[in-house]
C-alpha positions in Angstrom: -25.5 2.5 -1.6 -26.1 2.4 2.1 -24.4 -1.0 2.3 -21.3 0.5 0.6 -21.3 3.4 3.1 -21.6 0.9 5.9 -18.3 -0.7 4.8 -16.3 2.5 4.0 -17.6 4.9 6.7 -16.2 3.0 9.8 -12.8 3.0 8.1 -12.7 6.7 7.5 -14.2 7.3 10.9 -11.2 5.6 12.4 -9.0 7.8 10.2 -11.0 10.8 11.5 -10.5 9.7 15.1 -6.7 9.8 14.6 -7.0 13.2 13.0 -9.1 14.6 15.8 -6.9 13.0 18.5 -4.0 15.0 17.0 -6.1 18.1 16.7 -7.2 17.9 20.4 -3.6 17.2 21.4 -4.6 13.9 23.0 -1.5 12.4 21.3 1.5 14.1 19.9 3.8 13.3 17.0 6.2 11.2 19.1 3.3 9.1 20.5 1.8 8.7 17.1 5.2 7.5 15.8 5.2 4.9 18.6 1.9 3.5 17.4 3.2 3.5 13.8 6.3 1.7 14.9 4.2 -0.9 16.6 2.2 -1.4 13.5 5.2 -1.5 11.1 7.5 -3.7 13.2 5.0 -6.0 15.0 1.4 -6.0 13.8 1.9 -6.0 10.0 4.7 -8.7 10.1 2.5 -10.8 12.3 -0.4 -10.4 9.9 1.8 -11.4 7.0 3.1 -14.5 8.9 -0.5 -15.5 9.7 -1.6 -15.1 6.1 1.3 -17.2 4.8 1.0 -20.0 7.4 -2.8 -20.4 7.7 -3.6 -20.7 4.0 -2.5 -23.2 1.3 0.8 -22.3 -0.2 -0.6 -22.5 -3.8 -3.2 -20.0 -2.8 -0.7 -17.6 -1.2 1.8 -17.8 -4.1 -0.9 -17.0 -6.7 1.0 -16.5 -10.0 -1.8 -15.0 -12.0 -2.4 -12.5 -9.3 1.2 -11.6 -9.0 1.4 -11.2 -12.8 -1.7 -9.1 -13.2 -1.2 -6.8 -10.2 2.6 -6.6 -10.7 2.4 -5.8 -14.4 -0.4 -3.3 -13.8 1.7 -1.5 -11.2 4.8 -1.6 -13.4 2.8 -0.2 -16.3 1.7 2.8 -14.2 5.3 3.2 -12.9 6.7 3.4 -16.4 3.9 5.7 -17.6 4.7 8.1 -14.7 8.4 8.1 -15.6 7.6 8.8 -19.2 5.2 11.6 -18.4 7.4 13.4 -15.8 10.9 12.8 -17.0 10.3 12.3 -20.7 7.5 14.8 -21.4 7.6 17.3 -18.6 11.4 17.4 -18.2 11.5 16.8 -14.4 14.7 15.5 -12.8 14.9 11.7 -12.5 14.7 11.7 -8.7 11.4 13.7 -8.9 10.1 11.5 -11.6 10.8 8.4 -9.6 8.9 9.8 -6.6 5.9 10.6 -8.9 6.1 7.0 -10.2 6.2 5.6 -6.6 3.2 7.7 -5.6 1.1 6.5 -8.5 2.0 2.7 -8.4 2.6 1.7 -4.7 -0.5 1.3 -2.6 -0.8 1.7 1.2 -1.6 -2.1 1.4 -1.1 -2.5 5.1 -2.6 0.6 6.6 -5.6 1.2 4.3 -5.9 -1.6 1.6 -6.0 -4.4 4.2 -8.7 -2.9 6.5 -10.9 -2.1 3.6 -10.5 -5.5 1.9 -11.0 -7.3 5.3 -14.4 -5.7 5.7 -15.4 -6.3 2.1 -13.9 -9.8 1.4 -13.2 -11.2 4.8 -10.0 -11.2 7.0 -8.4 -14.3 5.5 -8.6 -13.4 1.8 -7.6 -9.9 2.5 -4.5 -11.0 4.4 -3.5 -13.3 1.6 -3.8 -10.5 -1.0 -2.0 -8.1 1.2 0.9 -10.6 1.5 1.0 -10.8 -2.4 1.0 -7.1 -2.7 3.8 -6.7 -0.2 5.9 -9.0 -2.4 5.3 -6.8 -5.4 5.7 -3.5 -3.6 8.7 -4.4 -1.4 10.6 -6.4 -3.9 9.8 -4.5 -7.1 8.1 -1.1 -7.0 9.8 0.5 -4.0 13.3 -0.7 -4.8 13.0 0.5 -8.4 11.8 3.9 -7.3 14.5 4.3 -4.6 17.3 3.2 -7.0 16.2 5.6 -9.7 15.7 8.4 -7.1 19.2 7.8 -5.7 20.7 7.6 -9.2 19.1 11.0 -10.1 20.2 12.5 -6.8 23.8 11.2 -7.0 24.4 11.6 -10.7 27.9 10.5 -11.6 28.0 7.7 -9.1 27.9 4.1 -10.3 24.4 2.6 -10.5 25.8 -0.6 -9.0 26.8 1.2 -5.8 23.5 3.0 -5.6 21.6 -0.3 -6.1 23.7 -2.1 -3.5 23.1 0.6 -0.8 19.4 0.7 -1.6 19.0 -3.1 -1.3 21.0 -3.2 1.9 18.6 -0.6 3.4 15.6 -2.6 2.2 16.8 -5.8 3.8 16.2 -4.2 7.2 12.5 -3.7 6.3 10.4 -5.5 8.9 7.7 -6.3 6.3 10.3 -8.3 4.3 11.4 -10.0 7.5 7.7 -11.1 8.0 7.5 -12.3 4.4 10.7 -14.3 4.7 9.6 -15.9 8.0 6.1 -16.7 6.8 7.4 -18.2 3.5 10.0 -20.3 5.3 7.4 -21.7 7.7 4.9 -22.4 4.9 7.5 -24.1 2.6 8.9 -26.3 5.4 5.5 -27.0 6.9 6.6 -26.0 10.3 3.9 -25.6 12.9 4.4 -22.9 15.6 3.6 -23.6 19.3 0.1 -22.7 20.4 1.1 -19.7 22.6 3.1 -18.2 19.7 0.2 -18.7 17.3 -2.1 -16.9 19.8 0.4 -14.0 20.1 0.7 -13.6 16.3 -3.1 -13.6 16.1 -3.4 -10.9 18.7 -0.8 -8.7 17.0 -2.4 -9.3 13.6 -5.8 -8.3 14.8 -4.5 -5.0 16.0 -3.0 -4.1 12.7 -6.1 -2.6 11.0 -7.5 -0.2 13.6 -4.1 1.0 14.8 -2.9 1.6 11.2 -6.0 3.6 10.3 -5.6 5.7 13.5 -2.0 6.4 12.5 -3.0 7.5 9.0 -5.5 10.0 10.5 -3.0 11.5 12.9 -0.4 11.8 10.1 -2.8 13.8 8.0 -3.3 16.4 10.7 -1.5 19.7 9.8 -0.8 18.8 6.2 -1.6 21.6 3.7 -1.9 21.9 -0.1 -0.3 25.1 -1.2 0.8 26.0 -4.7 1.2 22.3 -5.7 -2.1 21.6 -7.3 -0.7 20.4 -10.7 1.8 17.9 -9.3 -0.5 16.8 -6.5 -3.4 16.3 -8.9 -1.2 14.3 -11.3 0.0 11.9 -8.6 -3.4 11.5 -7.0 -5.1 10.8 -10.4 -2.4 8.3 -11.3 -2.8 6.5 -8.0 -6.6 6.4 -7.6 -7.6 6.2 -11.3 -4.9 5.0 -13.6 -3.5 2.3 -11.2 -6.9 0.6 -10.6 -7.7 0.8 -14.3 -4.3 -0.7 -15.3 -4.7 -3.6 -12.7 -8.3 -4.2 -14.0 -7.1 -4.3 -17.6 -4.4 -6.9 -16.8 -6.9 -9.1 -14.9 -9.4 -8.9 -17.8 -6.8 -10.3 -20.2 -5.8 -13.0 -17.8 -7.4 -16.4 -18.7 -9.9 -17.6 -16.0 -9.2 -14.8 -13.6 -10.5 -15.5 -10.1 -13.3 -12.9 -9.4 -12.4 -12.7 -5.7 -8.7 -12.0 -6.4 -9.7 -9.4 -9.0 -12.0 -7.7 -6.5 -9.2 -7.7 -3.9 -6.7 -6.3 -6.4 -9.0 -3.5 -7.3 -9.6 -2.6 -3.6 -5.9 -2.5 -2.9 -5.1 -0.5 -6.1 -7.8 2.0 -5.1 -6.0 2.7 -1.8 -3.8 5.8 -1.6 0.0 5.7 -1.8 2.2 4.2 0.9 2.2 6.0 4.2 6.0 6.7 4.2 5.6 8.6 1.0 6.2 12.0 2.6 9.3 10.7 4.4 10.8 9.5 1.1 9.7 12.7 -0.6 11.5 14.8 2.0 14.8 13.0 1.2 14.5 13.8 -2.5 13.2 17.4 -2.2 9.5 16.7 -2.6 8.4 17.0 1.1 5.5 19.4 0.4 4.2 17.7 -2.7 4.4 14.2 -1.3 2.7 15.1 2.0 -0.1 17.0 0.2 -0.6 14.1 -2.3 -1.0 11.7 0.6 -3.6 13.9 2.3 -5.6 14.5 -0.9 -5.4 10.8 -2.0 -6.5 9.6 1.4 -9.5 11.9 1.5 -10.4 11.2 -2.2 -10.1 7.4 -1.6 -13.3 7.6 0.4 -15.1 8.3 -2.9 -13.0 6.1 -5.2 -13.2 3.1 -2.9 -17.0 3.5 -2.5 -17.4 3.7 -6.2 -15.2 0.7 -6.8 -17.1 -1.4 -4.2 -20.4 -0.3 -5.7 -19.2 -1.2 -9.2 -17.9 -4.6 -8.1 -21.1 -5.4 -6.3 -23.1 -4.6 -9.4 -20.8 -6.9 -11.4 -21.2 -9.7 -8.9 -17.6 -9.8 -7.9 -18.1 -9.4 -4.2 -19.4 -12.0 -1.7 -22.9 -11.5 -0.4 -23.1 -10.3 3.2 
């Protein structure tokens, strides 16, 4: 168990450093937003480009992984909609945000740093790129389209879909995915100085992202939202990993390393912009509280997942 804590503790210490920096007023919200912008617009796209260009294309576009992780995420998304809208009678926009919180992992800011320490930098970057494809092309657009449809009832779904997709096209992660795939498919080699710059940016992604998460958590409170927060957090940290695991187990000849990576990413809390999206659709308090609780609880669930995978022989020996 000490080996497990040696992996997870530095990650959460970095998160704690960001939290304490905000608490001690060493940084403010604007400065933290600057670091977050650097990670989102520069470091993570560089990390994606490096993963897509420095690994064989057939390894990057791993169809069994995309099916297992994608279908597992979609299953949780659909379950959340059925539970919130169908059984609990919540509005569609609220149900869509619940579904997003349960099925979209914080792959770049938490999933990747954890997986990099457990599996190694290169496998973690490949799996992160695969998850970005699923999250940015499937889960997030579906949630935003449904949330907009619920918020703007009476407007055509085609108009809502078009506006949502146009907004997503400006996503820097998608730009990194498109650039990396284009370079990989065409076999284009980048000049040495540009490769070094991409490496430097990519190496900064993990620590900076964890620092931002910690600073973001400062000041968040859970007040009178226990039922909704508990439901979202349980869906994300328990149901999502179990659904992904179930899909991998029924896949013929599943790669143990890819399965381990999928579970690590699925055990991560929800995407970091979840409170921002929640604010747009009237769930600011619930989404912020859910992010805080899920991030803190992930220390336990990730440690348990790593221990279970080590016992099952899915992890490489260190």
